[in-house]
C-alpha positions, -999 to +999 in steps of 0.1 A: -022+728-593-027+713-558-054+687-553-073+680-521-068+642-516-082+618-491-059+587-489-080+556-482-071+532-454-055+508-479-033+534-495-019+555-467+017+545-467+039+572-451+062+574-481+033+579-505+018+605-483+051+623-480+056+623-518+022+636-525+027+664-500+061+672-515+042+675-548+022+702-531-011+683-527-033+689-497-034+654-483-052+638-454-053+601-446-081+580-434-062+577-401-058+614-397-096+619-405-108+593-380-120+570-407-100+538-399-123+508-401-152+528-414-173+515-442-165+528-477-197+547-479-187+567-448-153+574-464-170+585-496-194+608-477-166+624-458-147+630-491-178+646-506-183+668-475-146+679-474-144+682-513-116+657-514-106+632-542-103+597-528-071+577-537-077+540-531-066+505-540-101+493-533-112+497-569-142+474-570-160+488-540-153+525-549-163+518-585-196+505-572-200+536-550-192+558-580-220+541-600-246+544-571-236+579-560-221+595-590-218+630-575-184+634-558-151+653-561-134+623-579-120+589-572-085+578-581-083+541-583-050+521-584-054+486-598-028+461-584-014+441-613-004+404-609+027+411-630+053+428-608+066+448-638+033+465-642+028+475-605+029+512-598+055+525-574+047+555-551+066+577-575+046+563-604+014+573-586+025+608-580+036+611-617+003+596-629-015+623-609+007+650-624+000+636-659-037+637-652-035+673-639-015+683-670-042+669-692-066+695-677-096+672-676-124+676-650-120+653-621-153+660-606-177+629-607-150+608-624-137+574-614-102+574-628-078+544-629-044+560-623-028+530-640-039+546-674-020+578-666+014+561-657+036+571-686 
């Protein structure tokens, strides 16, 4: 299954974008979408309008948006761990998304920490 993803400004590393596209996801970045420097609410509105799941490292702000505006295509949050052994690599992120897809759960209106799907 291919997901429509919007990669937030803080997450749009070229290697990650390439890996996600190689995994057959429909990926656009904040930069490609003209969203650089825009407030998170603008990014969230764009994602809703374009029916794209947001992938972000900005967990706290997007969790607050999820709580205040709970209707959206989905939000993938990546928590950065202080312990370097627990940090997710780009390959880990792509695998976590594949694991989540394989589980077959609905992503709509969900705030999903990808860290929980890294196995």
